[in-house]
C-alpha positions as CSV (number, residue, x, y, z in Angstrom):
1,M,-8.7,-26.9,16.2
2,M,-9.2,-28.4,12.6
3,I,-10.7,-26.1,10.7
4,T,-13.2,-28.0,8.7
5,E,-15.4,-25.7,6.7
6,L,-14.1,-22.6,5.1
7,M,-16.2,-19.9,3.3
8,D,-15.7,-20.3,-0.5
9,Q,-16.9,-17.9,-3.0
10,D,-20.5,-19.7,-3.6
11,D,-21.3,-18.9,0.5
12,F,-19.5,-15.4,-0.1
13,R,-21.8,-15.1,-3.1
14,A,-25.1,-15.8,-1.2
15,Q,-24.1,-13.6,1.6
16,L,-24.1,-11.1,-0.3
17,Q,-27.1,-11.3,-2.0
18,A,-28.8,-12.3,1.2
19,W,-27.4,-8.9,2.1
20,G,-29.1,-7.3,-1.1
21,L,-26.5,-6.8,-3.8
22,E,-28.7,-7.9,-6.4
23,G,-27.4,-10.6,-8.9
24,A,-24.3,-11.6,-6.6
25,A,-25.2,-15.5,-6.6
26,R,-24.4,-15.3,-10.7
27,L,-21.4,-13.0,-10.5
28,S,-17.7,-13.8,-10.7
29,L,-15.9,-12.4,-7.8
30,A,-14.2,-9.8,-9.5
31,E,-17.6,-8.7,-10.3
32,C,-18.5,-8.8,-6.8
33,A,-15.3,-6.6,-6.0
34,D,-16.9,-3.8,-8.4
35,R,-20.4,-3.9,-7.0
36,L,-18.5,-3.9,-2.8
37,T,-16.2,-1.4,-3.7
38,A,-19.7,0.7,-5.4
39,A,-21.4,0.1,-2.6
40,L,-19.0,1.2,-0.1
41,A,-18.3,4.8,-2.3
42,G,-22.0,5.0,-1.9
43,A,-24.6,6.3,0.2
44,E,-25.2,2.9,2.1
45,R,-21.1,3.2,2.8
46,A,-21.5,2.6,6.6
47,L,-23.6,-0.5,6.4
48,W,-21.5,-2.6,3.8
49,Q,-18.1,-1.5,5.8
50,E,-19.8,-2.9,8.7
51,R,-21.0,-6.5,6.9
52,L,-17.9,-6.7,5.5
53,E,-15.8,-6.6,8.6
54,S,-17.8,-8.8,10.3
55,L,-16.8,-11.3,8.0
56,L,-13.1,-10.1,7.7
57,V,-13.5,-10.9,12.2
58,K,-14.0,-14.4,10.4
59,R,-10.6,-14.4,8.6
60,E,-9.3,-17.7,9.3
61,L,-12.8,-19.3,7.8
62,L,-12.3,-17.2,4.2
63,H,-11.4,-19.1,1.7
64,P,-8.2,-17.1,0.3
65,E,-9.5,-16.1,-2.8
66,V,-12.8,-14.5,-0.9
67,Q,-10.3,-13.2,1.8
68,D,-8.3,-11.4,-1.2
69,V,-11.9,-9.6,-2.6
70,L,-12.4,-8.3,0.8
71,N,-9.0,-6.7,1.7
72,S,-9.1,-5.5,-1.8
73,C,-12.2,-3.7,-0.8
74,M,-11.8,-2.4,2.3
75,K,-8.3,-0.7,1.4
């Protein structure tokens, strides 16, 4: 199977924006990571953990930089 479409940084930020991470579409990956870490420490921790885990399941379809952000946030 050849992978032709990876979830890149722009796709990732768009997904975060769709999930309600305010301003994610304009943030750097580092800023997204900071906000995700805060979300995972907040009241909606379980919701964000579930969302991010749904992306990690598709690990082979993630751009390496996106995968690095997810891995660092999920520690």
